[in-house]
VOPAGU-2260 file (C-alpha; in pm, 1 decimal, decimal comma):
REM VOPAGU-2260
SITE   aa  ch    i         X         Y         Z
SITE  UNK   A    0      -0,1      -0,1       0,1
SITE  UNK   A    1      94,4     362,2     -52,2
SITE  UNK   A    2      -5,4     671,2     143,5
SITE  UNK   A    3    -149,9     992,9       4,4
SITE  UNK   A    4    -294,2    1322,8     122,4
SITE  UNK   A    5    -671,1    1342,0      65,1
SITE  UNK   A    6    -962,6    1569,0     145,8
SITE  UNK   A    7   -1331,0    1474,8     120,8
SITE  UNK   A    8   -1494,7    1817,3      95,5
SITE  UNK   A    9   -1403,6    2182,8      60,5
SITE  UNK   A   10   -1291,7    2348,3     378,6
SITE  UNK   A   11   -1001,8    2443,6     600,7
SITE  UNK   A   12    -670,9    2281,5     679,3
SITE  UNK   A   13    -841,0    2031,6     910,6
SITE  UNK   A   14    -996,2    1863,7     605,8
SITE  UNK   A   15    -654,4    1725,5     504,9
SITE  UNK   A   16    -581,7    1365,6     597,8
SITE  UNK   A   17    -326,7    1100,6     504,9
SITE  UNK   A   18    -490,5     782,1     375,8
SITE  UNK   A   19    -368,7     438,3     278,4
SITE  UNK   A   20    -426,1     387,0     -94,0
SITE  UNK   A   21    -331,4     115,5    -343,4
SITE  UNK   A   22      20,5     157,6    -474,5
SITE  UNK   A   23     -13,3     289,3    -830,7
SITE  UNK   A   24      99,0      71,3   -1120,1
SITE  UNK   A   25     254,4     183,4   -1446,4
SITE  UNK   A   26      51,4     151,0   -1763,6
SITE  UNK   A   27     197,4     182,5   -2113,0
SITE  UNK   A   28     415,2     492,7   -2140,1
SITE  UNK   A   29     404,8     557,2   -1765,6
SITE  UNK   A   30     645,0     540,4   -1471,4
SITE  UNK   A   31     584,2     500,5   -1099,7
SITE  UNK   A   32     801,2     722,7    -881,1
SITE  UNK   A   33     864,6     677,7    -509,6
SITE  UNK   A   34     842,7    1038,0    -394,7
SITE  UNK   A   35    1134,2    1182,6    -195,8
SITE  UNK   A   36    1014,3    1544,9    -188,5
SITE  UNK   A   37     700,9    1726,4    -302,4
SITE  UNK   A   38     644,7    2101,4    -291,8
SITE  UNK   A   39     322,9    2256,7    -167,2
SITE  UNK   A   40     167,5    2562,6    -329,3
SITE  UNK   A   41     -89,4    2832,2    -245,5
SITE  UNK   A   42    -309,5    2726,1    -536,7
SITE  UNK   A   43    -363,2    2389,7    -368,0
SITE  UNK   A   44    -490,4    2565,8     -57,4
SITE  UNK   A   45    -731,1    2773,6    -265,3
SITE  UNK   A   46    -859,1    2461,5    -442,5
SITE  UNK   A   47    -909,9    2281,5    -110,0
SITE  UNK   A   48   -1099,8    2578,1      33,9
SITE  UNK   A   49   -1335,9    2583,2    -264,6
SITE  UNK   A   50   -1231,0    2935,1    -364,5
SITE  UNK   A   51   -1136,2    2814,9    -713,4
SITE  UNK   A   52   -1430,3    2579,8    -766,7
SITE  UNK   A   53   -1549,8    2760,5   -1079,3
SITE  UNK   A   54   -1203,6    2750,0   -1237,3
SITE  UNK   A   55   -1061,6    2421,8   -1102,7
SITE  UNK   A   56   -1332,9    2210,0    -938,9
SITE  UNK   A   57   -1235,2    1920,3    -716,8
SITE  UNK   A   58   -1372,6    1566,2    -738,7
SITE  UNK   A   59   -1396,3    1397,4    -398,8
SITE  UNK   A   60   -1210,4    1236,4    -242,2
SITE  UNK   A   61    -945,5    1463,9    -388,4
SITE  UNK   A   62    -570,8    1430,6    -377,3
SITE  UNK   A   63    -321,9    1713,7    -381,5
SITE  UNK   A   64       4,2    1818,0    -534,4
SITE  UNK   A   65     174,1    1871,0    -869,8
SITE  UNK   A   66     547,5    1892,6    -790,1
SITE  UNK   A   67     764,9    1594,5    -702,4
SITE  UNK   A   68    1111,5    1444,7    -711,9
SITE  UNK   A   69    1198,0    1084,3    -642,2
SITE  UNK   A   70    1322,4     750,1    -771,1
SITE  UNK   A   71    1160,6     539,3   -1040,7
SITE  UNK   A   72    1031,2     209,8    -900,2
SITE  UNK   A   73     836,9      78,1   -1200,5
SITE  UNK   A   74     845,9     124,9   -1577,0
SITE  UNK   A   75     544,7      67,4   -1797,5
SITE  UNK   A   76     553,5     -87,1   -2141,4
SITE  UNK   A   77     692,8     129,6   -2419,6
SITE  UNK   A   78     914,3     330,0   -2182,4
SITE  UNK   A   79    1272,6     362,3   -2295,8
SITE  UNK   A   80    1577,5     552,1   -2180,4
SITE  UNK   A   81    1504,9     515,3   -1809,1
SITE  UNK   A   82    1569,1     245,4   -1551,3
SITE  UNK   A   83    1431,6     149,2   -1212,1
SITE  UNK   A   84    1629,0     346,8    -955,6
SITE  UNK   A   85    1679,5     653,8   -1174,2
SITE  UNK   A   86    1643,4     984,2    -991,2
SITE  UNK   A   87    1391,7    1219,2   -1154,6
SITE  UNK   A   88    1184,4    1528,0   -1097,5
SITE  UNK   A   89     859,2    1607,5   -1264,4
SITE  UNK   A   90     492,5    1688,2   -1233,8
SITE  UNK   A   91     150,9    1529,0   -1224,8
SITE  UNK   A   92    -170,4    1678,8   -1359,1
SITE  UNK   A   93    -381,1    1449,3   -1138,9
SITE  UNK   A   94    -339,3    1627,2    -802,0
SITE  UNK   A   95    -145,7    1331,8    -670,7
SITE  UNK   A   96     213,6    1415,6    -574,5
SITE  UNK   A   97     152,3    1459,2    -200,2
SITE  UNK   A   98     197,5    1087,5    -156,9
SITE  UNK   A   99     456,2     817,8    -115,8
SITE  UNK   A  100     414,7     712,9    -482,0
SITE  UNK   A  101     290,7     879,8    -797,8
SITE  UNK   A  102     231,2     746,1   -1149,7
SITE  UNK   A  103     280,3     980,4   -1446,8
SITE  UNK   A  104     342,9     968,9   -1822,0
SITE  UNK   A  105     714,4     934,6   -1888,7
SITE  UNK   A  106     703,8    1269,7   -2072,5
SITE  UNK   A  107     636,6    1438,4   -1737,2
SITE  UNK   A  108     966,3    1343,8   -1573,3
SITE  UNK   A  109    1321,6    1455,4   -1638,4
SITE  UNK   A  110    1648,4    1327,1   -1488,5
SITE  UNK   A  111    1744,9    1500,7   -1165,3
SITE  UNK   A  112    2085,1    1667,3   -1205,5
SITE  UNK   A  113    2333,6    1503,7    -970,8
SITE  UNK   A  114    2404,8    1825,5    -782,3
SITE  UNK   A  115    2043,6    1927,6    -730,6
SITE  UNK   A  116    1910,7    1914,0    -374,4
SITE  UNK   A  117    1609,2    1684,1    -334,8
SITE  UNK   A  118    1392,7    1948,5    -168,6
SITE  UNK   A  119    1463,8    2201,9    -442,8
SITE  UNK   A  120    1397,5    1941,4    -712,7
SITE  UNK   A  121    1067,1    1846,5    -553,8
SITE  UNK   A  122     948,2    2206,2    -522,2
SITE  UNK   A  123    1054,9    2349,5    -855,4
SITE  UNK   A  124     777,7    2276,2   -1104,8
SITE  UNK   A  125     480,6    2495,4   -1011,2
SITE  UNK   A  126     671,2    2793,8    -875,2
SITE  UNK   A  127     944,7    2780,6   -1137,3
SITE  UNK   A  128     725,1    2746,9   -1442,4
SITE  UNK   A  129     484,7    3009,2   -1305,8
SITE  UNK   A  130     771,2    3255,2   -1266,2
SITE  UNK   A  131     894,0    3170,8   -1615,7
SITE  UNK   A  132     548,7    3233,2   -1762,6
SITE  UNK   A  133     502,8    3565,4   -1582,5
SITE  UNK   A  134     836,3    3699,1   -1703,5
SITE  UNK   A  135     755,8    3597,4   -2058,0
SITE  UNK   A  136     410,0    3753,7   -2031,1
SITE  UNK   A  137     542,7    4099,9   -1938,9
SITE  UNK   A  138     817,3    4075,5   -2203,0
SITE  UNK   A  139    1089,8    4163,5   -1952,7
SITE  UNK   A  140    1425,3    4236,3   -2109,6
SITE  UNK   A  141    1759,3    4396,3   -2033,3
SITE  UNK   A  142    1720,8    4757,1   -1926,1
SITE  UNK   A  143    1362,6    4722,6   -1806,8
SITE  UNK   A  144    1260,6    4810,8   -1452,8
SITE  UNK   A  145    1025,9    4542,0   -1323,1
SITE  UNK   A  146     841,8    4540,1    -989,5
SITE  UNK   A  147     744,6    4210,2    -829,0
SITE  UNK   A  148     497,9    4171,6    -542,3
SITE  UNK   A  149     554,3    3884,1    -301,0
SITE  UNK   A  150     915,5    3898,5    -415,8
SITE  UNK   A  151    1048,5    3655,1    -157,0
SITE  UNK   A  152     770,5    3397,5    -185,4
SITE  UNK   A  153     781,8    3071,3    -375,3
SITE  UNK   A  154     717,0    3222,2    -719,2
SITE  UNK   A  155     853,9    3567,7    -648,9
SITE  UNK   A  156    1192,9    3446,8    -524,2
SITE  UNK   A  157    1247,0    3262,5    -852,7
SITE  UNK   A  158    1102,7    3538,2   -1070,9
SITE  UNK   A  159    1331,9    3809,0    -936,6
SITE  UNK   A  160    1639,3    3596,6   -1008,3
SITE  UNK   A  161    1527,2    3508,2   -1360,6
SITE  UNK   A  162    1459,9    3877,1   -1424,2
SITE  UNK   A  163    1807,7    3972,9   -1304,3
SITE  UNK   A  164    1955,1    3705,0   -1531,2
SITE  UNK   A  165    1782,5    3880,9   -1822,5
SITE  UNK   A  166    1945,2    4208,9   -1727,2
SITE  UNK   A  167    1636,9    4377,1   -1584,7
SITE  UNK   A  168    1645,4    4606,8   -1284,0
SITE  UNK   A  169    1414,4    4454,3   -1024,6
SITE  UNK   A  170    1219,1    4612,1    -740,0
SITE  UNK   A  171    1104,5    4347,6    -494,5
SITE  UNK   A  172     805,3    4418,2    -270,6
SITE  UNK   A  173     844,7    4215,4      49,1
SITE  UNK   A  174     856,8    4233,0     426,6
SITE  UNK   A  175    1170,6    4387,5     573,3
SITE  UNK   A  176    1281,9    4049,7     706,8
SITE  UNK   A  177    1345,8    3947,5     345,3
SITE  UNK   A  178    1525,1    4261,5     230,5
SITE  UNK   A  179    1877,7    4135,4     295,7
SITE  UNK   A  180    1812,2    3824,4      86,2
SITE  UNK   A  181    1668,3    4034,2    -195,6
SITE  UNK   A  182    1974,0    4259,2    -194,0
SITE  UNK   A  183    2195,4    3950,5    -206,5
SITE  UNK   A  184    2036,7    3843,8    -535,3
SITE  UNK   A  185    2060,8    4193,2    -683,5
SITE  UNK   A  186    1709,7    4319,0    -614,7
SITE  UNK   A  187    1609,3    4659,1    -474,5
SITE  UNK   A  188    1377,1    4581,4    -182,0
SITE  UNK   A  189    1072,8    4789,1     -97,8
SITE  UNK   A  190     847,5    4727,4     202,3
SITE  UNK   A  191     478,7    4666,2     141,3
SITE  UNK   A  192     202,0    4855,3     316,3
SITE  UNK   A  193      92,7    5217,0     343,9
SITE  UNK   A  194     294,7    5451,4     126,8
SITE  UNK   A  195     400,5    5177,6    -116,7
SITE  UNK   A  196     328,9    5380,9    -430,4
SITE  UNK   A  197     552,8    5661,9    -310,0
SITE  UNK   A  198     829,8    5415,1    -224,6
SITE  UNK   A  199     801,4    5253,5    -567,3
SITE  UNK   A  200     822,5    5591,3    -739,0
SITE  UNK   A  201    1128,0    5678,0    -533,3
SITE  UNK   A  202    1292,4    5345,0    -621,2
SITE  UNK   A  203    1212,4    5388,1    -992,4
SITE  UNK   A  204    1228,3    5761,2   -1070,4
SITE  UNK   A  205    1212,5    5687,6   -1444,4
SITE  UNK   A  206     905,6    5471,3   -1401,6
SITE  UNK   A  207     820,8    5102,1   -1377,2
SITE  UNK   A  208     816,3    4926,8   -1715,7
SITE  UNK   A  209     649,4    4601,6   -1609,7
SITE  UNK   A  210     482,3    4453,8   -1302,2
SITE  UNK   A  211     447,3    4092,4   -1186,8
SITE  UNK   A  212     193,2    4029,7    -912,2
SITE  UNK   A  213     241,6    3702,8    -724,5
SITE  UNK   A  214      44,1    3803,7    -414,6
SITE  UNK   A  215    -297,6    3938,6    -512,8
SITE  UNK   A  216    -461,7    4205,8    -293,7
SITE  UNK   A  217    -450,4    4547,2    -468,4
SITE  UNK   A  218    -116,9    4514,8    -646,5
SITE  UNK   A  219    -265,4    4527,3    -995,9
SITE  UNK   A  220    -445,1    4851,7    -901,3
SITE  UNK   A  221    -110,7    4988,4    -785,0
SITE  UNK   A  222      58,3    4887,7   -1109,4
SITE  UNK   A  223    -211,1    5062,1   -1311,3
SITE  UNK   A  224    -183,6    5374,4   -1094,9
SITE  UNK   A  225     192,3    5374,5   -1156,6
SITE  UNK   A  226     121,3    5392,5   -1528,3
SITE  UNK   A  227     248,9    5046,9   -1619,7
SITE  UNK   A  228      93,1    4945,6   -1954,8
SITE  UNK   A  229    -172,2    4680,8   -1895,9
SITE  UNK   A  230      -9,4    4449,2   -2149,7
SITE  UNK   A  231     302,8    4448,3   -1931,0
SITE  UNK   A  232     122,4    4358,9   -1606,7
SITE  UNK   A  233      81,5    3992,9   -1514,3
SITE  UNK   A  234     -94,0    3853,0   -1209,6
SITE  UNK   A  235     -87,4    3487,2   -1117,7
SITE  UNK   A  236    -367,4    3514,3    -864,3
SITE  UNK   A  237    -597,5    3817,0    -908,7
SITE  UNK   A  238    -826,0    3687,4   -1182,0
SITE  UNK   A  239   -1081,8    3961,3   -1113,9
SITE  UNK   A  240    -818,1    4218,9   -1208,5
SITE  UNK   A  241    -760,0    4035,5   -1537,5
SITE  UNK   A  242   -1125,9    4091,4   -1619,4
SITE  UNK   A  243   -1133,0    4447,3   -1485,2
SITE  UNK   A  244    -823,9    4588,4   -1651,6
SITE  UNK   A  245    -732,5    4346,4   -1929,0
SITE  UNK   A  246    -396,0    4265,6   -1770,1
SITE  UNK   A  247    -242,0    3925,9   -1828,9
SITE  UNK   A  248    -302,5    3624,8   -1607,9
SITE  UNK   A  249     -32,5    3387,0   -1726,5
SITE  UNK   A  250      89,8    3133,3   -1473,3
SITE  UNK   A  251     189,5    2769,8   -1453,8
SITE  UNK   A  252     -48,5    2661,4   -1732,0
SITE  UNK   A  253     128,8    2892,9   -1977,9
SITE  UNK   A  254     475,7    2742,3   -1928,2
SITE  UNK   A  255     424,1    2412,4   -1745,0
SITE  UNK   A  256     631,7    2192,4   -1972,6
SITE  UNK   A  257     905,2    1940,9   -1906,4
SITE  UNK   A  258    1145,0    2148,0   -2118,8
SITE  UNK   A  259    1102,2    2454,6   -1896,6
SITE  UNK   A  260    1135,8    2239,4   -1584,3
SITE  UNK   A  261    1456,4    2084,3   -1718,4
SITE  UNK   A  262    1599,9    2428,3   -1788,4
SITE  UNK   A  263    1517,1    2547,5   -1437,5
SITE  UNK   A  264    1660,7    2232,2   -1280,1
SITE  UNK   A  265    1987,5    2284,8   -1466,0
SITE  UNK   A  266    2005,6    2647,1   -1347,0
SITE  UNK   A  267    1941,2    2543,4    -987,1
SITE  UNK   A  268    2196,0    2260,5   -1005,0
SITE  UNK   A  269    2457,0    2501,4   -1142,9
SITE  UNK   A  270    2398,3    2740,8    -854,0
SITE  UNK   A  271    2278,3    3023,7   -1075,7
SITE  UNK   A  272    1923,3    2996,4    -940,8
SITE  UNK   A  273    1868,4    2977,9    -565,2
SITE  UNK   A  274    1543,3    2821,0    -449,8
SITE  UNK   A  275    1504,0    2898,3     -79,2
SITE  UNK   A  276    1347,2    2619,3     124,8
SITE  UNK   A  277    1138,9    2770,3     404,9
SITE  UNK   A  278    1040,8    2444,1     571,3
SITE  UNK   A  279    1035,5    2066,3     535,8
SITE  UNK   A  280     758,7    1851,3     686,9
SITE  UNK   A  281     686,7    1477,7     691,3
SITE  UNK   A  282     370,9    1372,0     510,2
SITE  UNK   A  283     188,1    1317,6     840,3
SITE  UNK   A  284     242,6    1686,0     922,5
SITE  UNK   A  285      72,2    1810,3     605,7
SITE  UNK   A  286    -171,0    2022,3     807,7
SITE  UNK   A  287     118,8    2199,4     979,9
SITE  UNK   A  288     288,4    2254,3     644,1
SITE  UNK   A  289     -19,2    2427,8     504,2
SITE  UNK   A  290     -68,1    2625,0     823,4
SITE  UNK   A  291     276,3    2777,2     768,5
SITE  UNK   A  292     213,1    2828,1     396,0
SITE  UNK   A  293    -118,6    3003,6     446,9
SITE  UNK   A  294      38,0    3266,5     671,2
SITE  UNK   A  295     192,0    3395,3     343,3
SITE  UNK   A  296     516,9    3509,5     501,4
SITE  UNK   A  297     754,8    3230,4     403,1
SITE  UNK   A  298    1069,7    3287,1     202,0
SITE  UNK   A  299    1073,2    3038,3     -82,9
SITE  UNK   A  300     916,9    2694,2     -77,7
SITE  UNK   A  301     770,0    2451,6     174,4
SITE  UNK   A  302     824,9    2082,0     106,3
SITE  UNK   A  303     668,1    1752,4     212,9
SITE  UNK   A  304     899,0    1454,8     264,4
SITE  UNK   A  305     688,6    1137,6     226,4
């Protein structure tokens, strides 16, 4: 038997449970992976609460999780180029990675670079590809000044580094406890809260060229007030603002491919992309992991270790 996180109805963190489930088996073109690490993401909390029912409805009992890294334990027919025991990272589209085992099409895994930390590998897919998509959406290039809300969070911490690698000047909106880290990666930190627009104008006297919102709240309104063109504003969370202003809403779905994940894994393994790990929890502590996540003050990613 395997074990997996489940919830039986929409609700709070207390709805999460760890259940015994049949160990998945590999069909043609599939692999079964014994999960070593699996990232958790805010979107999963919104789905569990029912807040995203219209966009991404759940079928009960529902599993959770997209990100994972682990070792292949079974190969299905028609799978070549991999062996049992190979270390991989990848993604599932079945809300199933918060578990001891996950079965996926072979096209959804990629070899884990030897130097890549397990926790980083297991937390890279959703946040990394979301950051990649947002940067592409706002057409950030060398010489641009780009502001990022939630700049030290799971998506934001990756986005600011990818922006700097493109040669953009980056203003990171974050709590003061994260300012030293932002400076370390070449970002100009700005505290959120009252007076933010004035602080942003002071940090970018020539104006803000593009804005990436990873947090929600009123950040799209702020970007519009700053005069950022709507086609160069992307929010990964404020879907109402997409409708209101016509800004972009590109996230994981716009760049969630194995090729992008492979590129990000190589950058992280080479040390050119830092993925901060805010906390690591055993599967049985999944409620505690989400309790920390939903405070929305973590730097980087939170990981389950089945």
